[in-house]
C-alpha positions in Angstrom: 207.2 31.2 -88.6 205.2 31.6 -92.2 206.2 35.4 -91.8 210.0 34.6 -91.2 209.5 31.8 -94.8 208.0 35.0 -96.5 210.5 37.5 -95.6 213.3 35.0 -96.6 211.5 34.3 -99.8 211.2 38.0 -100.9 212.7 40.2 -98.3 210.9 42.3 -95.6 207.8 44.4 -97.5 209.9 43.8 -100.9 211.9 46.8 -99.3 215.6 47.1 -101.3 218.3 45.7 -99.5 220.1 47.8 -97.2 223.7 48.9 -98.1 226.3 49.1 -95.4 230.0 49.7 -96.1 232.9 47.9 -94.3 235.8 50.1 -93.7 239.5 49.3 -93.1 239.2 49.4 -89.5 236.0 47.0 -89.9 233.4 48.9 -88.8 230.8 48.4 -90.4 228.5 51.4 -91.7 224.7 51.2 -91.8 223.7 54.0 -95.2 220.4 53.8 -94.6 220.2 54.2 -90.9 223.5 56.4 -91.0 225.1 55.1 -87.8 227.7 52.3 -87.4 226.7 48.4 -87.1 228.0 45.7 -85.3 227.7 41.8 -86.2 225.2 41.1 -84.2 223.4 43.7 -85.6 223.3 42.3 -89.3 222.0 38.7 -87.7 219.0 41.0 -86.2 218.5 42.1 -89.7 218.3 38.9 -91.2 216.5 37.3 -88.6 213.5 40.1 -89.2 214.0 39.3 -93.0 215.4 42.6 -94.0 217.9 42.1 -96.8 221.5 43.8 -97.0 224.4 43.7 -98.9 227.9 44.8 -97.6 230.4 46.4 -99.4 234.2 47.2 -99.1 234.4 51.2 -98.4 237.4 51.4 -100.6 237.2 48.9 -103.7 233.5 48.6 -103.9 233.8 44.9 -103.9 230.7 43.1 -103.0 231.6 41.2 -99.2 228.4 40.0 -98.1 229.1 36.4 -98.5 232.1 36.9 -96.4 230.3 39.0 -93.9 227.7 37.0 -93.6 230.2 34.0 -93.1 231.5 35.6 -90.5 228.0 36.2 -88.8 227.9 32.7 -88.7 231.0 32.2 -87.4 230.3 34.5 -84.6 227.1 32.4 -83.7 228.7 29.3 -83.7 231.5 30.7 -81.1 228.8 31.5 -78.8 227.9 28.2 -78.1 224.9 28.0 -80.7 226.2 24.8 -82.5 223.6 25.1 -85.7 226.6 23.1 -88.2 227.0 19.8 -87.2 231.3 18.8 -87.6 230.3 15.8 -90.0 228.4 18.5 -92.5 231.0 21.3 -92.2 233.6 18.6 -93.3 231.5 17.4 -95.8 231.2 21.1 -97.0 235.1 21.7 -96.7 235.7 18.8 -99.0 233.5 20.1 -101.5 235.9 23.0 -102.4 237.0 22.0 -105.6 235.3 19.1 -106.8 233.0 18.8 -109.7 229.8 19.2 -107.9 231.2 22.6 -105.9 228.7 24.5 -108.4 225.5 22.2 -107.7 226.0 22.6 -104.0 224.8 26.3 -103.3 221.6 25.1 -105.2 221.0 21.8 -103.3 221.5 23.5 -99.8 218.9 26.7 -100.7 216.8 24.4 -101.6 217.1 22.0 -98.9 217.3 24.9 -96.3 213.9 26.2 -98.0 212.2 23.2 -97.8 212.9 22.9 -93.9 211.5 26.2 -93.9 208.3 25.1 -95.2 207.9 22.1 -93.0 208.4 24.2 -90.0 205.3 25.7 -90.9 203.3 23.0 -91.4 204.6 21.5 -88.3 203.8 24.8 -86.5 200.5 24.6 -88.1 199.4 20.3 -86.7 200.5 21.9 -83.2 198.2 25.1 -83.1 195.5 22.2 -84.8 196.2 19.9 -81.6 196.0 22.4 -79.4 192.2 23.1 -80.8 191.3 19.5 -80.5 192.5 18.2 -84.1 194.2 14.5 -84.5 197.6 16.2 -86.3 199.6 13.4 -85.4 199.4 11.4 -88.5 200.5 14.5 -90.3 202.9 15.5 -87.9 204.8 12.4 -87.4 205.1 12.4 -91.5 206.6 16.1 -91.4 209.2 15.1 -89.1 209.9 11.8 -91.6 210.0 13.9 -94.4 212.5 16.6 -92.4 214.9 13.5 -91.5 214.7 12.2 -94.3 215.8 15.4 -96.4 218.4 16.1 -94.0 220.0 12.3 -94.6 219.9 12.8 -98.3 221.8 16.2 -98.0 224.3 14.6 -95.2 224.9 11.4 -97.4 224.5 12.5 -101.1 227.6 14.7 -100.6 229.7 12.4 -98.1 232.7 10.6 -99.8 232.4 8.1 -96.8 229.2 6.6 -97.6 227.7 4.4 -94.5 227.5 0.8 -95.1 224.1 -0.6 -94.8 223.4 -2.5 -91.5 226.0 -0.4 -89.6 223.9 3.1 -88.5 226.5 5.0 -86.3 225.2 6.4 -82.6 224.8 9.7 -83.2 223.4 12.7 -81.4 220.8 12.9 -84.1 219.9 9.5 -83.7 219.5 10.0 -80.0 217.4 13.3 -80.6 215.1 11.2 -83.0 214.3 8.5 -80.6 213.5 11.5 -78.0 211.3 13.4 -80.2 209.8 9.7 -81.0 209.3 8.9 -77.6 207.7 12.5 -77.2 205.3 11.8 -79.9 204.0 8.8 -78.6 203.4 10.0 -75.3 201.7 13.5 -76.8 199.9 10.9 -78.8 198.7 8.8 -75.5 197.7 11.9 -74.0 195.6 13.5 -76.5 194.0 9.5 -76.5 193.0 9.9 -72.8 191.5 13.5 -73.0 189.5 11.9 -75.7 188.4 9.5 -73.8 187.5 11.6 -70.9 185.5 13.8 -72.7 183.7 10.8 -74.4 182.9 10.1 -70.7 181.8 13.3 -70.0 179.6 13.4 -72.6 177.6 10.3 -72.0 
């Protein structure tokens, strides 16, 4: 995760972006590897932290954003639903809005924070395996993640939520499930520590 965060910040080992050319027949050509590639190949490059730019072979226009969006559409079509419907509606509603120019920077910041907190969570779990008690930190990171995503969803929402009437949603159910798992993990750790103390005594 740490490596992934570093790559997202600066690209893989500081290498220049790979130039991809898109032809009229919709084929994508990797000029570095001198071979045709698919959207799936480009998705794998993103996951590996390798930056690329896509140019229209005829006009020379930079169409990277459109191709990245197309990759997201393909991933969502495979059933890997990462973007909640309310978020997509809110995002669409922001096009042409007066705050439109602020949205990209805000989302970039929010996703960067999420990646950093993911790394903190991974370290906490590793410490737990080593016998330390990470759960105070782990719970705090989980709360921060949930709060950040709530802010991201509510800040741009044209229909603010009414106090005292939170909607029953998958996110709420997932949070409750995570809380239950965290409580069970704490209980198990306490039993392990108690057992170790008895053995030493």
